[in-house]
C-alpha positions in Angstrom: 64.0 55.2 -9.7 64.1 58.2 -7.4 63.8 61.9 -8.2 67.2 63.6 -8.4 65.7 67.1 -9.1 62.4 68.3 -7.5 61.1 71.8 -8.2 57.8 72.6 -6.5 55.8 75.8 -7.2 58.9 77.9 -7.7 58.6 81.7 -8.4 61.4 84.2 -8.8 60.7 88.0 -8.8 63.1 90.9 -9.3 62.7 94.5 -8.2 63.6 96.7 -11.2 63.8 100.5 -11.4 61.2 102.2 -13.5 63.3 104.1 -16.0 62.4 107.5 -17.6 63.3 108.6 -21.1 65.9 111.2 -22.0 68.7 113.0 -20.2 66.3 114.6 -17.6 64.8 111.2 -17.0 68.2 109.6 -16.5 69.1 112.3 -13.9 65.8 111.8 -12.1 66.4 108.0 -12.1 69.6 108.5 -10.1 67.5 109.6 -7.1 64.3 107.7 -7.8 62.7 105.0 -5.6 60.1 104.1 -8.2 60.5 100.3 -8.6 58.3 97.7 -10.2 58.3 93.9 -9.6 59.1 91.7 -12.6 58.3 88.0 -12.4 61.0 86.0 -14.2 59.7 82.5 -13.2 56.0 81.9 -12.5 55.0 79.0 -10.3 56.8 76.1 -12.1 57.0 72.5 -10.9 58.9 69.5 -12.3 60.4 66.3 -11.2 63.4 64.7 -13.0 64.3 61.1 -12.2 67.8 59.8 -12.0 69.0 58.8 -15.4 66.5 60.9 -17.4 67.7 63.2 -20.2 65.7 66.4 -20.3 65.7 69.5 -22.5 64.5 72.8 -21.1 63.2 74.9 -24.0 61.3 78.1 -24.3 61.4 81.6 -25.9 63.7 84.4 -24.9 62.6 85.8 -21.5 60.8 82.7 -20.5 62.9 82.2 -17.3 65.1 79.3 -18.4 68.4 80.8 -17.3 66.8 82.1 -14.1 65.5 78.5 -13.3 69.0 77.0 -13.9 70.6 79.7 -11.7 68.2 78.7 -8.9 69.0 75.1 -9.4 72.7 75.8 -9.1 72.3 77.9 -6.0 73.3 81.2 -7.7 69.8 82.6 -7.0 67.4 81.9 -4.3 63.7 81.5 -5.3 61.2 84.1 -4.1 58.8 81.2 -3.3 58.6 77.5 -3.7 61.1 74.7 -3.1 64.0 73.3 -5.1 65.8 70.1 -4.1 68.8 68.8 -6.0 69.9 65.4 -4.8 67.9 65.9 -1.7 69.6 69.2 -0.8 68.6 72.9 -1.1 71.1 74.4 -3.7 71.5 77.9 -2.3 72.1 76.7 1.3 75.2 74.7 0.4 76.3 76.1 -3.0 79.9 74.7 -2.8 78.8 71.1 -2.2 76.1 71.5 -4.9 78.7 72.8 -7.4 80.9 69.7 -6.9 78.0 67.5 -7.8 76.7 69.2 -11.0 78.0 70.9 -14.1 76.4 73.9 -15.9 77.8 75.9 -18.8 76.4 79.3 -19.7 77.5 81.0 -22.8 76.8 84.4 -24.4 76.9 84.6 -28.2 77.1 87.7 -30.1 76.4 88.2 -33.8 79.2 90.0 -35.6 79.6 90.8 -39.2 82.3 88.7 -41.0 84.2 91.9 -42.0 84.4 93.1 -38.4 85.6 89.7 -37.2 88.4 89.6 -39.8 89.6 93.1 -38.9 89.6 92.4 -35.1 
């Protein structure tokens, strides 16, 4: 069998504003250039062969969704290489989207009384 998904040494970093507390801090943040770098995915590698069934598990904040977004072409990795079916997902996102299926959902916990009232 051949690899349908190849992920080699992939890292994704985001630049995030350092936020200050309180109203004064919020006002200062409007004009701030004080950023920090957050590493969402840290040097992962995997190969998935055609026909394999795989579960991608981990705790909240582990980078699962970020990895999937890179695999679908929504995000570009900071470093490393991703090949899906031999192609780079973010270079031809439309073609990649025609070949794969991904569902993201957000669930929220509501009290039963609130749900019944609307």
